VORO-697001 format. One record per residue: residue in one letter; x negated, y negated, z of N, C-alpha, C in turn. Coordinates in pm, 1 decimal, padded with zeros to 6 digits. Atoms other than C-alpha are relative to their C-alpha. Example, Ala and Ser with C-alpha at 12.3 -4.5 7.8 and 13.67 -1.06 7.14 Angstrom:
   r        n_x        n_y        n_z       ca_x       ca_y       ca_z        c_x        c_y        c_z
   A   -00089.0    00119.0    00000.0   -01230.0    00450.0    00780.0   -00090.0   -00120.0    00000.0
   S    00082.0    00119.0   -00006.0   -01367.0    00106.0    00714.0    00077.0   -00109.0    00073.0
END
This chain:
   r        n_x        n_y        n_z       ca_x       ca_y       ca_z        c_x        c_y        c_z
   M   -00092.4   -00103.4   -00038.3   -02814.3   -01414.5    02593.6    00023.5    00088.2   -00122.4
   R   -00027.2   -00094.0    00108.2   -02759.1   -01101.8    02384.8    00132.9    00068.6    00026.1
   L   -00131.4   -00063.9   -00009.0   -02419.7   -00952.5    02313.1    00008.5    00115.9   -00097.7
   N   -00039.7   -00107.5    00090.1   -02317.9   -00617.8    02171.9    00142.7   -00032.0   -00040.8
   V   -00129.8    00046.0    00049.9   -02023.5   -00715.3    01952.5    00054.7    00100.7   -00099.9
   K   -00070.4   -00076.6    00101.8   -01770.5   -00507.8    01764.8    00101.2   -00094.8   -00063.1
   V   -00086.3    00093.0    00072.5   -01591.2   -00711.5    01498.4    00121.9    00075.1   -00052.3
   S   -00125.1   -00055.8    00050.6   -01226.9   -00637.5    01420.6    00066.2   -00105.1   -00088.3
   P   -00060.9    00098.8    00090.0   -01117.6   -00830.0    01109.9    00149.5    00026.6   -00019.3
   N   -00140.9   -00011.8    00035.8   -00761.1   -00883.6    00985.5    00090.3   -00004.1    00123.2
   A   -00079.0    00013.2   -00121.8   -00630.0   -00978.5    01332.5    00097.3   -00116.8   -00014.0
   K   -00097.0    00110.2    00002.4   -00340.6   -01213.0    01406.5   -00062.8   -00130.5    00048.9
   N    00065.0    00117.5   -00057.5   -00556.5   -01451.6    01613.3   -00147.8    00028.3    00020.1
   D    00140.7   -00013.4   -00035.4   -00926.6   -01515.0    01666.4   -00009.8    00003.7    00152.1
   K    00017.7   -00006.3   -00145.2   -01019.8   -01402.2    02017.0   -00115.2    00091.8    00034.4
   L    00109.3   -00080.0   -00053.3   -01296.7   -01248.8    02225.7    00052.7    00076.1    00120.1
   V   -00042.8   -00084.9   -00110.4   -01223.2   -00956.6    02457.6   -00122.4    00073.4    00052.6
   M    00112.7   -00070.0   -00061.6   -01481.3   -00824.2    02701.2    00043.1    00142.5    00031.9
   E   -00023.5   -00140.6   -00028.9   -01491.7   -00443.3    02713.5   -00120.1    00053.0    00075.7
   E    00109.2   -00059.7   -00074.5   -01714.1   -00207.6    02906.0   -00122.2    00016.5   -00090.3
   G    00124.3   -00011.9    00074.2   -02065.6   -00252.4    02769.9   -00008.3   -00079.9   -00128.4
   R    00005.8    00078.9    00122.9   -01971.8   -00475.1    02474.5    00116.3   -00098.8   -00004.0
   S   -00107.2    00096.3    00025.1   -01754.4   -00755.8    02346.7    00067.8    00037.9   -00130.3
   R   -00072.6   -00022.4    00125.0   -01485.8   -00716.8    02083.4    00052.3   -00135.2   -00045.7
   V   -00044.4    00126.5    00057.3   -01420.2   -01012.1    01855.2    00101.9    00030.5   -00108.8
   Y   -00105.8   -00012.8    00098.8   -01093.4   -01021.6    01666.6   -00002.2   -00125.5   -00086.7
   L    00003.9    00112.0    00094.0   -01107.2   -01240.2    01354.2    00115.1    00011.6   -00099.5
   T   -00110.4    00001.2    00095.1   -00827.0   -01343.0    01118.9   -00046.4    00019.5   -00144.1
   I    00054.7   -00015.2    00135.2   -01056.5   -01306.9    00818.3    00036.0    00139.5   -00053.7
   P   -00037.0   -00131.0    00055.3   -00952.2   -01024.3    00579.9   -00115.5    00099.4    00003.0
   R    00099.3   -00107.5    00006.5   -01131.7   -00691.7    00577.2   -00080.9   -00011.8   -00127.5
   N    00091.5    00000.0    00115.2   -01431.2   -00666.9    00340.5   -00024.4   -00139.0   -00058.7
   D    00030.2    00135.5    00044.9   -01456.7   -01046.1    00310.7   -00150.1   -00022.7    00016.7
   P    00145.7    00020.3   -00010.9   -01820.4   -01141.4    00237.5   -00038.9   -00106.9    00102.5
   N    00030.0    00107.0   -00095.8   -01793.8   -01433.7    00482.6    00029.5    00038.6    00144.5
   T   -00032.2   -00043.7   -00136.1   -01722.1   -01222.7    00792.3   -00106.6   -00043.4    00099.7
   N    00106.4    00040.4   -00092.4   -02061.6   -01293.5    00950.1    00003.8   -00150.2    00025.6
   K   -00011.3    00145.2   -00018.6   -02017.7   -01667.5    00892.0    00116.2   -00033.6    00091.7
   A   -00116.3    00022.5   -00086.3   -01673.0   -01653.7    01053.7   -00031.1    00039.4    00144.0
   L    00039.5   -00043.2   -00134.5   -01818.3   -01461.9    01350.1   -00088.7   -00104.5    00066.2
   I    00090.6    00101.1   -00054.6   -02095.7   -01717.8    01398.3    00076.2   -00126.5    00035.8
   K   -00080.2    00120.5   -00027.1   -01849.8   -02007.2    01374.8    00086.4    00019.2    00124.6
   F   -00084.3   -00027.1   -00116.2   -01616.0   -01843.5    01628.1   -00082.2    00002.6    00129.0
   L    00082.0   -00009.0   -00120.7   -01892.7   -01760.0    01877.7   -00058.3   -00135.4    00039.3
   A    00052.6    00134.4   -00029.9   -02041.4   -02109.8    01849.3    00106.2   -00084.4    00069.9
   A   -00108.8    00074.6   -00063.4   -01703.3   -02261.4    01935.0    00030.6    00055.7    00138.7
   H   -00031.8   -00063.1   -00128.6   -01644.4   -02011.6    02216.2   -00102.9   -00034.6    00107.5
   F    00106.4    00026.6   -00096.2   -01982.6   -02073.4    02384.4   -00044.7   -00145.9    00000.6
   Y    00030.4    00143.8    00004.2   -01990.4   -02448.8    02303.8   -00145.9   -00028.1   -00037.3
   V    00134.7    00023.3    00052.1   -02317.7   -02435.1    02108.0    00010.3   -00025.5   -00149.9
   N    00004.3    00017.8    00145.3   -02420.1   -02528.5    01754.4   -00011.1    00135.6   -00068.4
   K    00003.7   -00125.5    00074.9   -02389.9   -02261.8    01486.1   -00142.4    00052.0   -00018.4
   N    00138.0   -00045.1    00018.7   -02768.7   -02254.8    01444.5   -00058.0    00065.9    00125.3
   K    00042.9   -00067.4   -00123.7   -02797.0   -02121.0    01803.4    00047.4    00144.6    00005.6
   I   -00052.6   -00136.4    00006.7   -02617.1   -01796.7    01705.3   -00076.9    00076.0   -00107.9
   T    00075.2   -00082.1    00094.5   -02823.4   -01522.0    01537.2    00048.8    00143.7    00007.9
   I   -00033.7   -00142.0    00005.1   -02714.1   -01176.6    01424.4   -00131.9    00075.6   -00014.5
   L    00128.2   -00069.4   -00002.2   -03010.1   -00956.7    01515.8    00005.8    00132.0   -00076.3
   T   -00016.2   -00127.7    00070.1   -02884.3   -00618.9    01391.3    00146.0    00018.6   -00039.2
   G   -00135.3   -00035.6    00039.4   -02580.3   -00483.4    01210.3    00068.4   -00097.8   -00091.9
   K   -00060.6    00099.9    00087.8   -02525.9   -00752.0    00947.6    00102.3    00060.4   -00096.0
   D   -00091.4   -00065.7    00092.9   -02348.9   -00499.0    00723.2    00100.5    00089.8    00071.3
   K   -00083.9   -00092.2   -00076.9   -02165.9   -00314.8    01003.1    00094.6   -00075.7    00091.2
   R   -00094.5    00061.3   -00092.9   -01881.5   -00379.9    01242.3   -00062.1   -00021.4    00137.3
   E    00067.0    00014.2   -00128.0   -02106.2   -00330.8    01546.2   -00129.5   -00077.9   -00021.0
   K    00113.0    00089.9    00019.3   -02366.1   -00605.9    01582.4   -00064.1   -00034.2    00133.9
   L    00070.1    00056.8   -00113.6   -02626.1   -00730.5    01825.5   -00022.3   -00146.6   -00033.0
   V    00000.8    00143.5    00026.2   -02594.2   -01107.9    01852.0   -00073.9   -00072.0    00111.4
   S    00071.4    00082.7   -00095.7   -02822.0   -01358.8    02021.1    00064.6   -00138.7    00004.7
   V   -00055.7    00134.7   -00020.0   -02677.8   -01681.1    02167.8   -00101.1   -00078.6    00081.1
   S    00097.5    00084.5   -00068.0   -02930.7   -01951.1    02258.8    00070.4   -00125.1    00052.4
   K   -00062.6    00117.9   -00060.3   -02819.4   -02225.4    02496.0   -00089.0   -00123.2   -00014.7
   G    00091.0    00113.3   -00004.0   -03129.6   -02443.1    02484.3   -00045.8   -00051.3   -00127.9
END
């Protein structure tokens, strides 16, 4: 499964909100933290009940908008 994700750091709670055409992930991690992608992968793995190695950021590693692949198998 592929997701268009927009990451919003510095939120009060970690949560996933489905919007038209993409998902928005709110993370409590501070803005400009170098571990934002790791926090995103950890959150998505927990949300979809898969191991962290099943989540891959395909594009947008340095940007807020990312294309993410989630493998179930």
